[in-house]
VEXTINU-62798 format. One line per 5 residues: number of its first residue (from 0); their letters; for each residue x, y, z of C-alpha. Coordinates in steps of 0.25 Angstrom, whole numbers, plus 2048, in hexadecimal, padded with zeros to 3 digits. Last residue first. Example, Ala and Ser with C-alpha at 12.3 -4.5 7.8 and 13.67 -1.06 7.14 Angstrom:
<rs>
1	SA	837/7FC/81D | 831/7EE/81F
</rs>
This chain:
<rs>
212	RAAFW	C3A/C36/F03 | C35/C39/EF7 | C2E/C2B/EF7 | C28/C2E/F03 | C24/C3D/F00
207	ACEIL	C1D/C37/EF3 | C17/C2B/EFC | C10/C35/F05 | C0A/C3E/EF9 | C06/C30/EF2
202	KSRLQ	BFE/C2F/F00 | BF9/C3B/F02 | BF2/C3B/EF3 | BEE/C2D/EF8 | BE6/C2F/F01
197	MQGRF	BDF/C3C/EFC | BDA/C39/EEF | BDA/C48/EE8 | BD6/C55/EEA | BDD/C60/EF3
192	TMEGK	BE4/C63/EE9 | BF5/C66/EEA | BF8/C75/EED | BF9/C7E/EE2 | BF9/C7F/ED3
187	NDKEG	BF9/C8E/ECD | BF9/C8F/EBF | BF8/C9D/EBA | BF8/C9F/EAB | BE8/C9F/EA9
182	TSHST	BE2/C99/EB5 | BE8/C8F/EC0 | BE5/C8A/ECD | BE9/C7B/ECF | BE9/C73/EDB
177	PILGI	BF5/C69/EDB | BF5/C5A/ED6 | BF7/C4D/EE0 | BE7/C4C/EE3 | BE7/C3D/EE0
172	YGALR	BDC/C3E/ED6 | BE3/C4A/ED0 | BF1/C42/ECF | BE9/C36/EC7 | BE3/C3F/EBD
167	DSNAF	BF2/C45/EBB | BF9/C38/EBA | BEE/C35/EB0 | BE2/C30/EAA | BE0/C29/EB9
162	RRIDE	BD6/C1C/EB8 | BE2/C14/EB5 | BE6/C18/EC5 | BDB/C0C/EC9 | BD9/C0C/ED7
157	LEALF	BDF/C18/EDB | BDB/C1A/EEA | BDC/C0A/EEB | BE9/C09/EE4 | BF0/C17/EE8
152	VLATI	BEB/C12/EF8 | BF1/C06/EF7 | C01/C0B/EF1 | BFD/C16/EFC | BFE/C0C/F07
147	MGIGP	C08/C02/F02 | C12/C0D/EFF | C14/C16/EF4 | C23/C1E/EF6 | C2A/C1A/EEA
142	VSRLL	C21/C12/EDF | C23/C04/EE1 | C16/C03/EE9 | C0D/C07/EDE | C11/BFB/ED7
137	GYDTA	C10/BF1/EE0 | C00/BF7/EE5 | BFE/BF6/ED6 | C02/BE8/ED4 | BFC/BE3/EE3
132	YRDSR	BF0/BEB/EE2 | BE5/BE0/EDE | BEA/BD4/EE1 | BEE/BD8/EEE | BFC/BDB/EF4
127	SLARL	BF8/BEA/EF7 | BEB/BE5/EFE | BF2/BDD/F09 | BFB/BE9/F0C | BED/BF1/F0D
122	KRTAE	BE7/BE5/F17 | BF4/BE6/F1E | BF4/BF7/F20 | BE7/BF7/F25 | BE9/BEB/F31
117	LLLRR	BF7/BF3/F33 | BEE/C01/F35 | BE5/BFA/F3D | BEE/BF4/F47 | BF4/C01/F46
112	QSEVS	BE9/C0A/F4B | BE4/BFF/F57 | BF4/C02/F5C | BF1/C11/F5B | BE5/C0F/F63
107	DLLLS	BEB/C06/F6E | BF4/C10/F70 | BEA/C1B/F72 | BE2/C13/F7A | BEF/C0E/F83
102	LGASG	BF2/C1E/F84 | BE5/C1F/F8B | BE4/C14/F92 | BF2/C17/F99 | BEC/C24/F9A
97	EETDM	BE1/C1F/FA4 | BEA/C15/FAB | BF0/C24/FB1 | BFE/C27/FB2 | C01/C22/FA3
92	HIGNR	C0D/C1A/FA2 | C13/C18/F92 | C1D/C0D/F91 | C14/C03/F8E | C09/C07/F83
87	LWNMF	C11/C12/F7D | C1E/C0B/F7F | C1A/BFF/F78 | C13/C07/F6E | C20/C0D/F6B
82	ARSWH	C27/BFE/F6A | C1D/BFB/F5E | C21/C08/F58 | C16/C13/F58 | C24/C1E/F5A
77	TGSHQ	C30/C1A/F55 | C32/C25/F49 | C2D/C2F/F52 | C3A/C2F/F5A | C38/C30/F68
72	FEEPY	C36/C22/F6A | C43/C1C/F6F | C44/C28/F79 | C37/C25/F7F | C2D/C2F/F7A
67	DIGYY	C25/C39/F84 | C18/C39/F8C | C14/C47/F8E | C06/C42/F91 | C01/C4A/F86
62	YLFAK	C0C/C47/F7C | C09/C39/F7F | BFB/C3A/F7B | BFD/C41/F6F | C08/C36/F69
57	VRQKM	BFB/C2D/F6E | BF2/C36/F66 | BFB/C37/F5B | BFB/C2A/F58 | BED/C28/F58
52	RALDR	BED/C31/F4C | BF8/C2B/F45 | BEE/C1E/F48 | BE4/C25/F42 | BE9/C29/F36
47	VLADR	BEE/C1E/F31 | BE2/C16/F34 | BDB/C20/F2A | BE4/C1E/F21 | BE2/C0E/F22
42	SRLLT	BD2/C10/F22 | BD6/C17/F13 | BDE/C0C/F0E | BD2/C02/F13 | BC8/C0B/F0B
37	RIELT	BD2/C0D/EFF | BD0/BFE/EFF | BC0/BFD/F00 | BBE/C07/EF5 | BC7/C00/EEA
32	ERCPV	BC0/BF2/EEF | BB2/BFA/EEC | BB8/BFE/EDD | BBB/C0F/EDA | BB3/C17/ED3
27	HIATL	BBA/C20/ECA | BB2/C2D/EC6 | BAD/C2E/EB8 | BAD/C3B/EB0 | BA3/C42/EAC
22	ENNRL	BA2/C4C/E9F | B9E/C40/E96 | B93/C4B/E90 | B86/C43/E96 | B8D/C40/EA3
17	SRAIK	B8F/C50/EA4 | B80/C52/EA1 | B7C/C48/EAA | B84/C4E/EB6 | B7F/C5D/EB4
12	RSDVA	B70/C57/EB2 | B74/C4F/EC0 | B78/C5C/EC7 | B6D/C64/EC1 | B63/C5A/EC6
7	DTKQL	B69/C59/ED4 | B69/C69/ED6 | B72/C74/ED4 | B6B/C83/ECF | B78/C8B/ED0
2	REK	B82/C81/ECB | B79/C7C/EBF | B75/C8C/EBC
</rs>
């Protein structure tokens, strides 16, 4: 009946009944300072994605006009260095002023994103040396594969690791567990669950691959 005739009054009675029976578990609410640190970290992630898109647009521009890389920039590892940016600025000559202006705008966007990303990284580096995070940050950095950004994401997203009763609870929160469809004697394990803390999970997976290499 409660499922077929769902109203606010019915929901309120169910919540009150569960509260009276001590069946409700309180959630963890992070403090305002932690939320603001998360905002800085997620803003930096957004800048990284935006910068990658801008770089792809510049390369698409070169591909569209059939502009080949010079010999010294054939390897992708040499791209986006200071010399590479200087070649993009001064070594490419378009036929019209409009074409040159279009390329210049793309390059301005790349350099602007790089400046913003550098500023965000500097602020995070200063945060890692603060009294609040210095000790725990140093411990996390001692783990093979974990770098500055992942360590800070770990500290900001979890805030207090003692709120997890065991490692299984922590893995469930992050999402590092498989899906499961079991009944009777059948125990079927599937792909990784879609639930979890996406920012932290993706970074820990990257760190695991880095440590494995």
